[in-house]
Each structure stands twice: as C-alpha cells, then as structure tokens.
C-alpha positions in Angstrom: -3.1 6.3 15.5 -2.3 4.7 12.0 -1.1 6.3 8.9 -4.2 6.5 7.5 -5.7 8.6 10.1 -3.2 11.3 10.7 -2.3 14.3 8.4 0.1 13.5 5.8 1.3 17.0 5.3 5.0 17.4 6.6 5.5 13.8 6.0 8.1 12.1 3.8 6.4 9.7 1.5 7.8 7.2 -1.0 6.4 6.0 -4.0 6.5 2.4 -4.1 3.9 1.3 -7.0 2.0 3.1 -9.7 0.1 2.4 -12.9 3.4 5.1 -14.2 6.4 3.5 -14.0 8.5 6.9 -13.9 6.6 7.6 -10.0 7.8 4.6 -8.2 11.1 5.4 -6.3 9.9 9.2 -6.2 10.6 10.4 -2.8 9.6 13.9 -1.4 8.0 16.1 1.4 4.2 15.9 1.4 3.1 20.0 1.2 -0.5 19.3 0.3 -3.2 17.0 0.4 -6.9 17.0 -1.1 -9.4 14.0 -1.9 -7.5 13.3 -5.1 -4.8 14.2 -4.9 -1.0 15.0 -2.8 1.3 17.5 -3.4 5.0 16.8 -3.3 8.3 18.7 -3.2 10.8 16.4 -4.9 14.0 18.9 -4.8 13.3 21.9 -5.8 10.2 21.3 -7.5 6.3 20.3 -6.4 4.7 17.8 -8.3 0.7 16.9 -8.0 0.0 13.2 -7.8 -3.5 11.4 -8.2 -3.9 9.4 -4.7 -5.6 6.3 -7.3 -2.5 5.9 -9.1 -0.1 5.2 -6.5 0.8 3.2 -3.4 3.3 4.6 -0.9 4.9 4.8 2.6 5.5 7.8 5.1 7.9 8.4 6.9 9.8 5.1 6.3 7.1 3.2 7.6 6.4 -0.5 6.7 2.6 0.6 5.8 1.8 0.7 2.6 -0.9 2.9 1.5 -2.9 2.1 -1.1 -3.9 5.8 -2.2 -7.1 4.2 -4.1 -8.5 3.5 -0.5 -8.1 7.0 1.0 -10.1 9.1 -1.9 -11.4 11.5 0.8 -10.7 14.8 2.2 -8.0 14.4 4.8 -10.2 16.0 7.7 -12.8 13.2 7.0 -10.1 10.5 7.0 -8.7 11.4 10.6 -12.1 10.0 12.2 -12.5 7.1 9.4 -12.1 3.2 10.9 -10.2 1.4 8.3 -9.6 -2.4 8.4 -5.6 -3.2 7.9 -5.5 -5.9 5.4 
C-alpha cells in the first residue's frame, strides 16, 4: 500500500515545501485529517494546515505527498488508485 492510500493519523509528518515559508521544515505527529486539512501536533501545540498549500513526507519516507492531489476525505482515499510520477 502506498503512502497515499493508508491512514496518516499517527504518522510523523515533515513539511518539505509550502506556499507559506514558515511551514517548511515543521515536523509533528498527525492527529487528524479532513478533506482539506491536516492537524499536526508539534511539541505541545496543535496546528491545522491546509493540504493544498503543502508537500510533505510521512514517517521519514522518500515519497513526497503533494497535498493538492489528495484533497478528499481519508476514507475515500484508501480505495483510490494513484499514478506515481
């Protein structure tokens, strides 16, 4: 199963690219996911981040997930097929 299809809650997320330069390099535990956002626990604070504005990795993987391409509910994403670039 690819990183696109599995649940991301409980994974460590690292933001590698963003329209907002203050988000790049931030790392934390994914606490929740909606169609358009991810909630990340960074140190002692929860941060809600729009998927469309970031590219990120999960659990120190080399696979970079483009948030703009995964704008659906997590339960809809698990059965979807993705083409890998």
